[in-house]
PyMOL CGO cylinders between C-alpha atoms (Angstrom):
from pymol import cmd
from pymol.cgo import CYLINDER

trace = [
    CYLINDER, 1.93, 28.02, 13.81, 3.95, 26.27, 10.65, 0.3, 1, 1, 1, 1, 1, 1,
    CYLINDER, 3.95, 26.27, 10.65, 4.72, 22.86, 11.23, 0.3, 1, 1, 1, 1, 1, 1,
    CYLINDER, 4.72, 22.86, 11.23, 9.06, 22.74, 10.85, 0.3, 1, 1, 1, 1, 1, 1,
    CYLINDER, 9.06, 22.74, 10.85, 11.29, 19.35, 10.44, 0.3, 1, 1, 1, 1, 1, 1,
    CYLINDER, 11.29, 19.35, 10.44, 14.64, 19.80, 12.10, 0.3, 1, 1, 1, 1, 1, 1,
    CYLINDER, 14.64, 19.80, 12.10, 16.49, 16.86, 10.57, 0.3, 1, 1, 1, 1, 1, 1,
    CYLINDER, 16.49, 16.86, 10.57, 20.02, 16.88, 12.69, 0.3, 1, 1, 1, 1, 1, 1,
    CYLINDER, 20.02, 16.88, 12.69, 23.13, 14.23, 11.15, 0.3, 1, 1, 1, 1, 1, 1,
    CYLINDER, 23.13, 14.23, 11.15, 25.65, 14.23, 13.83, 0.3, 1, 1, 1, 1, 1, 1,
    CYLINDER, 25.65, 14.23, 13.83, 28.65, 11.98, 14.37, 0.3, 1, 1, 1, 1, 1, 1,
    CYLINDER, 28.65, 11.98, 14.37, 29.22, 8.85, 14.33, 0.3, 1, 1, 1, 1, 1, 1,
    CYLINDER, 29.22, 8.85, 14.33, 30.74, 8.41, 17.14, 0.3, 1, 1, 1, 1, 1, 1,
    CYLINDER, 30.74, 8.41, 17.14, 28.54, 10.40, 19.71, 0.3, 1, 1, 1, 1, 1, 1,
    CYLINDER, 28.54, 10.40, 19.71, 26.71, 8.63, 22.52, 0.3, 1, 1, 1, 1, 1, 1,
    CYLINDER, 26.71, 8.63, 22.52, 23.02, 8.65, 22.95, 0.3, 1, 1, 1, 1, 1, 1,
    CYLINDER, 23.02, 8.65, 22.95, 23.40, 10.47, 25.95, 0.3, 1, 1, 1, 1, 1, 1,
    CYLINDER, 23.40, 10.47, 25.95, 24.95, 13.51, 24.08, 0.3, 1, 1, 1, 1, 1, 1,
    CYLINDER, 24.95, 13.51, 24.08, 22.35, 12.83, 21.15, 0.3, 1, 1, 1, 1, 1, 1,
    CYLINDER, 22.35, 12.83, 21.15, 19.55, 12.79, 23.57, 0.3, 1, 1, 1, 1, 1, 1,
    CYLINDER, 19.55, 12.79, 23.57, 21.12, 16.02, 25.42, 0.3, 1, 1, 1, 1, 1, 1,
    CYLINDER, 21.12, 16.02, 25.42, 21.08, 18.01, 22.15, 0.3, 1, 1, 1, 1, 1, 1,
    CYLINDER, 21.08, 18.01, 22.15, 17.89, 16.61, 21.20, 0.3, 1, 1, 1, 1, 1, 1,
    CYLINDER, 17.89, 16.61, 21.20, 16.41, 18.85, 24.50, 0.3, 1, 1, 1, 1, 1, 1,
    CYLINDER, 16.41, 18.85, 24.50, 18.23, 21.60, 24.22, 0.3, 1, 1, 1, 1, 1, 1,
    CYLINDER, 18.23, 21.60, 24.22, 16.45, 22.07, 20.71, 0.3, 1, 1, 1, 1, 1, 1,
    CYLINDER, 16.45, 22.07, 20.71, 13.08, 21.12, 22.75, 0.3, 1, 1, 1, 1, 1, 1,
    CYLINDER, 13.08, 21.12, 22.75, 13.74, 23.44, 25.46, 0.3, 1, 1, 1, 1, 1, 1,
    CYLINDER, 13.74, 23.44, 25.46, 14.09, 26.23, 23.10, 0.3, 1, 1, 1, 1, 1, 1,
    CYLINDER, 14.09, 26.23, 23.10, 11.10, 25.65, 20.77, 0.3, 1, 1, 1, 1, 1, 1,
    CYLINDER, 11.10, 25.65, 20.77, 8.80, 25.37, 24.26, 0.3, 1, 1, 1, 1, 1, 1,
    CYLINDER, 8.80, 25.37, 24.26, 10.43, 28.65, 25.86, 0.3, 1, 1, 1, 1, 1, 1,
    CYLINDER, 10.43, 28.65, 25.86, 9.47, 30.15, 22.22, 0.3, 1, 1, 1, 1, 1, 1,
    CYLINDER, 9.47, 30.15, 22.22, 5.74, 29.02, 22.79, 0.3, 1, 1, 1, 1, 1, 1,
    CYLINDER, 5.74, 29.02, 22.79, 5.97, 25.98, 20.29, 0.3, 1, 1, 1, 1, 1, 1,
    CYLINDER, 5.97, 25.98, 20.29, 5.65, 21.94, 20.91, 0.3, 1, 1, 1, 1, 1, 1,
    CYLINDER, 5.65, 21.94, 20.91, 7.76, 19.30, 19.88, 0.3, 1, 1, 1, 1, 1, 1,
    CYLINDER, 7.76, 19.30, 19.88, 5.66, 16.69, 17.81, 0.3, 1, 1, 1, 1, 1, 1,
    CYLINDER, 5.66, 16.69, 17.81, 7.62, 14.15, 16.90, 0.3, 1, 1, 1, 1, 1, 1,
    CYLINDER, 7.62, 14.15, 16.90, 11.28, 12.80, 17.14, 0.3, 1, 1, 1, 1, 1, 1,
    CYLINDER, 11.28, 12.80, 17.14, 12.48, 9.88, 15.19, 0.3, 1, 1, 1, 1, 1, 1,
    CYLINDER, 12.48, 9.88, 15.19, 16.07, 8.52, 14.94, 0.3, 1, 1, 1, 1, 1, 1,
    CYLINDER, 16.07, 8.52, 14.94, 16.98, 6.92, 12.41, 0.3, 1, 1, 1, 1, 1, 1,
    CYLINDER, 16.98, 6.92, 12.41, 20.32, 5.48, 13.30, 0.3, 1, 1, 1, 1, 1, 1,
    CYLINDER, 20.32, 5.48, 13.30, 23.25, 5.40, 11.69, 0.3, 1, 1, 1, 1, 1, 1,
    CYLINDER, 23.25, 5.40, 11.69, 23.26, 6.43, 7.78, 0.3, 1, 1, 1, 1, 1, 1,
    CYLINDER, 23.26, 6.43, 7.78, 25.98, 6.20, 5.19, 0.3, 1, 1, 1, 1, 1, 1,
    CYLINDER, 25.98, 6.20, 5.19, 26.27, 9.60, 3.55, 0.3, 1, 1, 1, 1, 1, 1,
    CYLINDER, 26.27, 9.60, 3.55, 26.81, 10.12, 0.19, 0.3, 1, 1, 1, 1, 1, 1,
    CYLINDER, 26.81, 10.12, 0.19, 30.03, 12.28, 0.29, 0.3, 1, 1, 1, 1, 1, 1,
    CYLINDER, 30.03, 12.28, 0.29, 32.74, 13.05, 3.28, 0.3, 1, 1, 1, 1, 1, 1,
    CYLINDER, 32.74, 13.05, 3.28, 31.86, 15.38, 5.52, 0.3, 1, 1, 1, 1, 1, 1,
    CYLINDER, 31.86, 15.38, 5.52, 35.06, 17.74, 6.57, 0.3, 1, 1, 1, 1, 1, 1,
    CYLINDER, 35.06, 17.74, 6.57, 34.96, 18.47, 10.53, 0.3, 1, 1, 1, 1, 1, 1,
    CYLINDER, 34.96, 18.47, 10.53, 38.06, 19.43, 11.89, 0.3, 1, 1, 1, 1, 1, 1,
    CYLINDER, 38.06, 19.43, 11.89, 38.77, 16.35, 13.60, 0.3, 1, 1, 1, 1, 1, 1,
    CYLINDER, 38.77, 16.35, 13.60, 38.70, 14.35, 9.93, 0.3, 1, 1, 1, 1, 1, 1,
    CYLINDER, 38.70, 14.35, 9.93, 35.89, 13.38, 7.31, 0.3, 1, 1, 1, 1, 1, 1,
    CYLINDER, 35.89, 13.38, 7.31, 32.95, 11.79, 7.85, 0.3, 1, 1, 1, 1, 1, 1,
    CYLINDER, 32.95, 11.79, 7.85, 31.40, 9.16, 5.60, 0.3, 1, 1, 1, 1, 1, 1,
    CYLINDER, 31.40, 9.16, 5.60, 28.64, 7.92, 8.08, 0.3, 1, 1, 1, 1, 1, 1,
    CYLINDER, 28.64, 7.92, 8.08, 26.69, 9.73, 10.47, 0.3, 1, 1, 1, 1, 1, 1,
    CYLINDER, 26.69, 9.73, 10.47, 23.31, 9.30, 12.90, 0.3, 1, 1, 1, 1, 1, 1,
    CYLINDER, 23.31, 9.30, 12.90, 19.89, 10.99, 11.60, 0.3, 1, 1, 1, 1, 1, 1,
    CYLINDER, 19.89, 10.99, 11.60, 17.55, 12.37, 13.93, 0.3, 1, 1, 1, 1, 1, 1,
    CYLINDER, 17.55, 12.37, 13.93, 14.22, 14.04, 12.83, 0.3, 1, 1, 1, 1, 1, 1,
    CYLINDER, 14.22, 14.04, 12.83, 12.43, 16.56, 14.67, 0.3, 1, 1, 1, 1, 1, 1,
    CYLINDER, 12.43, 16.56, 14.67, 9.07, 17.86, 14.19, 0.3, 1, 1, 1, 1, 1, 1,
    CYLINDER, 9.07, 17.86, 14.19, 7.89, 20.94, 15.70, 0.3, 1, 1, 1, 1, 1, 1,
    CYLINDER, 7.89, 20.94, 15.70, 5.38, 23.41, 15.50, 0.3, 1, 1, 1, 1, 1, 1,
    CYLINDER, 5.38, 23.41, 15.50, 7.17, 26.89, 16.21, 0.3, 1, 1, 1, 1, 1, 1,
    CYLINDER, 7.17, 26.89, 16.21, 6.80, 30.72, 15.40, 0.3, 1, 1, 1, 1, 1, 1,
    CYLINDER, 6.80, 30.72, 15.40, 8.28, 31.53, 11.58, 0.3, 1, 1, 1, 1, 1, 1,
    CYLINDER, 8.28, 31.53, 11.58, 11.68, 32.82, 13.58, 0.3, 1, 1, 1, 1, 1, 1,
    CYLINDER, 11.68, 32.82, 13.58, 12.71, 29.72, 15.09, 0.3, 1, 1, 1, 1, 1, 1,
    CYLINDER, 12.71, 29.72, 15.09, 15.07, 29.42, 11.66, 0.3, 1, 1, 1, 1, 1, 1,
    CYLINDER, 15.07, 29.42, 11.66, 16.79, 32.29, 13.07, 0.3, 1, 1, 1, 1, 1, 1,
    CYLINDER, 16.79, 32.29, 13.07, 17.03, 30.66, 16.78, 0.3, 1, 1, 1, 1, 1, 1,
    CYLINDER, 17.03, 30.66, 16.78, 18.23, 27.46, 16.07, 0.3, 1, 1, 1, 1, 1, 1,
    CYLINDER, 18.23, 27.46, 16.07, 21.28, 29.24, 14.14, 0.3, 1, 1, 1, 1, 1, 1,
    CYLINDER, 21.28, 29.24, 14.14, 23.44, 28.58, 17.66, 0.3, 1, 1, 1, 1, 1, 1,
    CYLINDER, 23.44, 28.58, 17.66, 23.79, 24.64, 16.10, 0.3, 1, 1, 1, 1, 1, 1,
    CYLINDER, 23.79, 24.64, 16.10, 25.83, 26.24, 13.74, 0.3, 1, 1, 1, 1, 1, 1,
    CYLINDER, 25.83, 26.24, 13.74, 28.67, 25.84, 16.71, 0.3, 1, 1, 1, 1, 1, 1,
    CYLINDER, 28.67, 25.84, 16.71, 27.82, 22.83, 18.09, 0.3, 1, 1, 1, 1, 1, 1,
    CYLINDER, 27.82, 22.83, 18.09, 30.65, 20.23, 17.76, 0.3, 1, 1, 1, 1, 1, 1,
    CYLINDER, 30.65, 20.23, 17.76, 28.81, 16.72, 17.75, 0.3, 1, 1, 1, 1, 1, 1,
    CYLINDER, 28.81, 16.72, 17.75, 26.66, 17.94, 14.39, 0.3, 1, 1, 1, 1, 1, 1,
    CYLINDER, 26.66, 17.94, 14.39, 27.85, 17.51, 10.86, 0.3, 1, 1, 1, 1, 1, 1,
    CYLINDER, 27.85, 17.51, 10.86, 24.61, 19.19, 9.35, 0.3, 1, 1, 1, 1, 1, 1,
    CYLINDER, 24.61, 19.19, 9.35, 21.51, 20.66, 10.17, 0.3, 1, 1, 1, 1, 1, 1,
    CYLINDER, 21.51, 20.66, 10.17, 18.66, 21.51, 7.99, 0.3, 1, 1, 1, 1, 1, 1,
    CYLINDER, 18.66, 21.51, 7.99, 15.33, 22.82, 9.10, 0.3, 1, 1, 1, 1, 1, 1,
    CYLINDER, 15.33, 22.82, 9.10, 11.94, 22.39, 6.32, 0.3, 1, 1, 1, 1, 1, 1,
    CYLINDER, 11.94, 22.39, 6.32, 8.74, 24.37, 6.66, 0.3, 1, 1, 1, 1, 1, 1,
    CYLINDER, 8.74, 24.37, 6.66, 5.75, 22.41, 5.83, 0.3, 1, 1, 1, 1, 1, 1,
    CYLINDER, 5.75, 22.41, 5.83, 3.70, 24.91, 3.61, 0.3, 1, 1, 1, 1, 1, 1,
    CYLINDER, 3.70, 24.91, 3.61, -0.41, 24.87, 2.97, 0.3, 1, 1, 1, 1, 1, 1,
    CYLINDER, -0.41, 24.87, 2.97, -0.55, 22.38, 6.13, 0.3, 1, 1, 1, 1, 1, 1,
    CYLINDER, -0.55, 22.38, 6.13, -3.03, 23.17, 8.62, 0.3, 1, 1, 1, 1, 1, 1,
    CYLINDER, -3.03, 23.17, 8.62, -3.50, 22.13, 11.84, 0.3, 1, 1, 1, 1, 1, 1,
    CYLINDER, -3.50, 22.13, 11.84, -6.03, 22.63, 15.08, 0.3, 1, 1, 1, 1, 1, 1,
    CYLINDER, -6.03, 22.63, 15.08, -8.28, 26.03, 14.65, 0.3, 1, 1, 1, 1, 1, 1,
    CYLINDER, -8.28, 26.03, 14.65, -6.85, 26.91, 11.34, 0.3, 1, 1, 1, 1, 1, 1,
    CYLINDER, -6.85, 26.91, 11.34, -7.74, 23.64, 9.95, 0.3, 1, 1, 1, 1, 1, 1,
    CYLINDER, -7.74, 23.64, 9.95, -11.35, 24.03, 11.38, 0.3, 1, 1, 1, 1, 1, 1,
    CYLINDER, -11.35, 24.03, 11.38, -11.61, 26.97, 10.16, 0.3, 1, 1, 1, 1, 1, 1,
    CYLINDER, -11.61, 26.97, 10.16, -10.86, 26.39, 6.59, 0.3, 1, 1, 1, 1, 1, 1,
    CYLINDER, -10.86, 26.39, 6.59, -12.83, 26.84, 3.62, 0.3, 1, 1, 1, 1, 1, 1,
    CYLINDER, -12.83, 26.84, 3.62, -14.87, 24.00, 3.35, 0.3, 1, 1, 1, 1, 1, 1,
    CYLINDER, -14.87, 24.00, 3.35, -18.07, 22.76, 5.20, 0.3, 1, 1, 1, 1, 1, 1,
    CYLINDER, -18.07, 22.76, 5.20, -17.67, 19.42, 5.89, 0.3, 1, 1, 1, 1, 1, 1,
    CYLINDER, -17.67, 19.42, 5.89, -20.13, 17.57, 8.17, 0.3, 1, 1, 1, 1, 1, 1,
    CYLINDER, -20.13, 17.57, 8.17, -18.82, 13.97, 7.72, 0.3, 1, 1, 1, 1, 1, 1,
    CYLINDER, -18.82, 13.97, 7.72, -15.77, 13.09, 6.95, 0.3, 1, 1, 1, 1, 1, 1,
    CYLINDER, -15.77, 13.09, 6.95, -16.54, 10.60, 4.13, 0.3, 1, 1, 1, 1, 1, 1,
    CYLINDER, -16.54, 10.60, 4.13, -17.06, 14.18, 2.30, 0.3, 1, 1, 1, 1, 1, 1,
    CYLINDER, -17.06, 14.18, 2.30, -13.74, 15.59, 2.36, 0.3, 1, 1, 1, 1, 1, 1,
    CYLINDER, -13.74, 15.59, 2.36, -12.18, 15.31, -1.29, 0.3, 1, 1, 1, 1, 1, 1,
    CYLINDER, -12.18, 15.31, -1.29, -9.84, 12.74, -1.99, 0.3, 1, 1, 1, 1, 1, 1,
    CYLINDER, -9.84, 12.74, -1.99, -7.11, 11.55, -4.57, 0.3, 1, 1, 1, 1, 1, 1,
    CYLINDER, -7.11, 11.55, -4.57, -7.90, 8.32, -6.95, 0.3, 1, 1, 1, 1, 1, 1,
    CYLINDER, -7.90, 8.32, -6.95, -5.13, 5.71, -6.70, 0.3, 1, 1, 1, 1, 1, 1,
    CYLINDER, -5.13, 5.71, -6.70, -3.23, 5.10, -10.29, 0.3, 1, 1, 1, 1, 1, 1,
    CYLINDER, -3.23, 5.10, -10.29, -1.62, 1.72, -10.42, 0.3, 1, 1, 1, 1, 1, 1,
    CYLINDER, -1.62, 1.72, -10.42, 0.69, 2.26, -13.91, 0.3, 1, 1, 1, 1, 1, 1,
    CYLINDER, 0.69, 2.26, -13.91, 1.92, -0.69, -15.74, 0.3, 1, 1, 1, 1, 1, 1,
    CYLINDER, 1.92, -0.69, -15.74, 4.15, -0.08, -18.44, 0.3, 1, 1, 1, 1, 1, 1,
    CYLINDER, 4.15, -0.08, -18.44, 4.75, -3.13, -20.86, 0.3, 1, 1, 1, 1, 1, 1,
    CYLINDER, 4.75, -3.13, -20.86, 6.67, -3.68, -23.79, 0.3, 1, 1, 1, 1, 1, 1,
    CYLINDER, 6.67, -3.68, -23.79, 6.42, -6.55, -26.76, 0.3, 1, 1, 1, 1, 1, 1,
    CYLINDER, 6.42, -6.55, -26.76, 9.94, -8.13, -25.98, 0.3, 1, 1, 1, 1, 1, 1,
    CYLINDER, 9.94, -8.13, -25.98, 8.97, -11.16, -28.81, 0.3, 1, 1, 1, 1, 1, 1,
    CYLINDER, 8.97, -11.16, -28.81, 11.56, -9.22, -31.61, 0.3, 1, 1, 1, 1, 1, 1,
    CYLINDER, 11.56, -9.22, -31.61, 14.49, -9.87, -29.72, 0.3, 1, 1, 1, 1, 1, 1,
    CYLINDER, 14.49, -9.87, -29.72, 15.65, -13.20, -30.70, 0.3, 1, 1, 1, 1, 1, 1,
    CYLINDER, 15.65, -13.20, -30.70, 19.53, -12.63, -30.31, 0.3, 1, 1, 1, 1, 1, 1,
    CYLINDER, 19.53, -12.63, -30.31, 18.69, -12.32, -26.38, 0.3, 1, 1, 1, 1, 1, 1,
    CYLINDER, 18.69, -12.32, -26.38, 21.69, -9.36, -26.93, 0.3, 1, 1, 1, 1, 1, 1,
    CYLINDER, 21.69, -9.36, -26.93, 19.39, -6.32, -25.27, 0.3, 1, 1, 1, 1, 1, 1,
    CYLINDER, 19.39, -6.32, -25.27, 22.38, -4.19, -24.88, 0.3, 1, 1, 1, 1, 1, 1,
    CYLINDER, 22.38, -4.19, -24.88, 22.57, -3.57, -29.09, 0.3, 1, 1, 1, 1, 1, 1,
    CYLINDER, 22.57, -3.57, -29.09, 20.23, -0.85, -30.03, 0.3, 1, 1, 1, 1, 1, 1,
    CYLINDER, 20.23, -0.85, -30.03, 19.15, -1.89, -33.65, 0.3, 1, 1, 1, 1, 1, 1,
    CYLINDER, 19.15, -1.89, -33.65, 16.50, -0.43, -36.30, 0.3, 1, 1, 1, 1, 1, 1,
    CYLINDER, 16.50, -0.43, -36.30, 13.82, -2.71, -34.82, 0.3, 1, 1, 1, 1, 1, 1,
    CYLINDER, 13.82, -2.71, -34.82, 14.01, -1.77, -31.34, 0.3, 1, 1, 1, 1, 1, 1,
    CYLINDER, 14.01, -1.77, -31.34, 12.51, 1.78, -32.51, 0.3, 1, 1, 1, 1, 1, 1,
    CYLINDER, 12.51, 1.78, -32.51, 9.52, 0.95, -34.04, 0.3, 1, 1, 1, 1, 1, 1,
    CYLINDER, 9.52, 0.95, -34.04, 8.58, -1.33, -31.54, 0.3, 1, 1, 1, 1, 1, 1,
    CYLINDER, 8.58, -1.33, -31.54, 4.81, -0.87, -30.28, 0.3, 1, 1, 1, 1, 1, 1,
    CYLINDER, 4.81, -0.87, -30.28, 4.75, 1.12, -25.96, 0.3, 1, 1, 1, 1, 1, 1,
    CYLINDER, 4.75, 1.12, -25.96, 1.40, -0.07, -24.42, 0.3, 1, 1, 1, 1, 1, 1,
    CYLINDER, 1.40, -0.07, -24.42, 0.45, 1.70, -21.36, 0.3, 1, 1, 1, 1, 1, 1,
    CYLINDER, 0.45, 1.70, -21.36, -2.24, 1.06, -19.13, 0.3, 1, 1, 1, 1, 1, 1,
    CYLINDER, -2.24, 1.06, -19.13, -3.38, 3.12, -16.07, 0.3, 1, 1, 1, 1, 1, 1,
    CYLINDER, -3.38, 3.12, -16.07, -5.94, 1.62, -13.77, 0.3, 1, 1, 1, 1, 1, 1,
    CYLINDER, -5.94, 1.62, -13.77, -8.05, 4.25, -12.18, 0.3, 1, 1, 1, 1, 1, 1,
    CYLINDER, -8.05, 4.25, -12.18, -9.65, 3.26, -8.52, 0.3, 1, 1, 1, 1, 1, 1,
    CYLINDER, -9.65, 3.26, -8.52, -13.04, 1.83, -9.17, 0.3, 1, 1, 1, 1, 1, 1,
    CYLINDER, -13.04, 1.83, -9.17, -14.64, 3.93, -5.92, 0.3, 1, 1, 1, 1, 1, 1,
    CYLINDER, -14.64, 3.93, -5.92, -14.08, 7.21, -8.29, 0.3, 1, 1, 1, 1, 1, 1,
    CYLINDER, -14.08, 7.21, -8.29, -15.20, 5.18, -11.92, 0.3, 1, 1, 1, 1, 1, 1,
    CYLINDER, -15.20, 5.18, -11.92, -14.28, 2.15, -13.25, 0.3, 1, 1, 1, 1, 1, 1,
    CYLINDER, -14.28, 2.15, -13.25, -12.27, 2.67, -16.90, 0.3, 1, 1, 1, 1, 1, 1,
    CYLINDER, -12.27, 2.67, -16.90, -9.05, 1.37, -18.34, 0.3, 1, 1, 1, 1, 1, 1,
    CYLINDER, -9.05, 1.37, -18.34, -7.53, 3.51, -21.01, 0.3, 1, 1, 1, 1, 1, 1,
    CYLINDER, -7.53, 3.51, -21.01, -4.89, 1.81, -22.94, 0.3, 1, 1, 1, 1, 1, 1,
    CYLINDER, -4.89, 1.81, -22.94, -2.33, 4.55, -24.98, 0.3, 1, 1, 1, 1, 1, 1,
    CYLINDER, -2.33, 4.55, -24.98, -0.20, 3.04, -27.64, 0.3, 1, 1, 1, 1, 1, 1,
    CYLINDER, -0.20, 3.04, -27.64, 3.05, 5.43, -28.74, 0.3, 1, 1, 1, 1, 1, 1,
    CYLINDER, 3.05, 5.43, -28.74, 3.67, 4.83, -32.30, 0.3, 1, 1, 1, 1, 1, 1,
]
cmd.load_cgo(trace, "trace")
């Protein structure tokens, strides 16, 4: 079963009991379809980027909640009853792609005897600096000819466990 995140944005005045009732209804629905709720997070009241218009007015705040679940792929169609829910402003179901869990992970491509043999990515720390010694007028908003000819230096430090290297690039 794939992993899904169900994001629920509720009206700001909804009481905690009503939020828990809605979460338990979604959880019971997932459980009845042989799914599992793995995590529930509440982000509290959040400011919205724009007002969401509903029958009782325009809302600029909302209570954000995230439910992580393993469910069957047709859960998206089954959760459309949330469209009729008066307490919700918006809801969104996001599928985590290319993630393997449980038996799918164990039956995967690699044969790893030890967890230290699992592949891991490098951690890059990029530092971007400019030479500001030519800026003696103190006005950084003005664009002039000298700004165009400044040398930009970017250093990328590679994690020393992978290799000890420092790469310096300069743009002309």
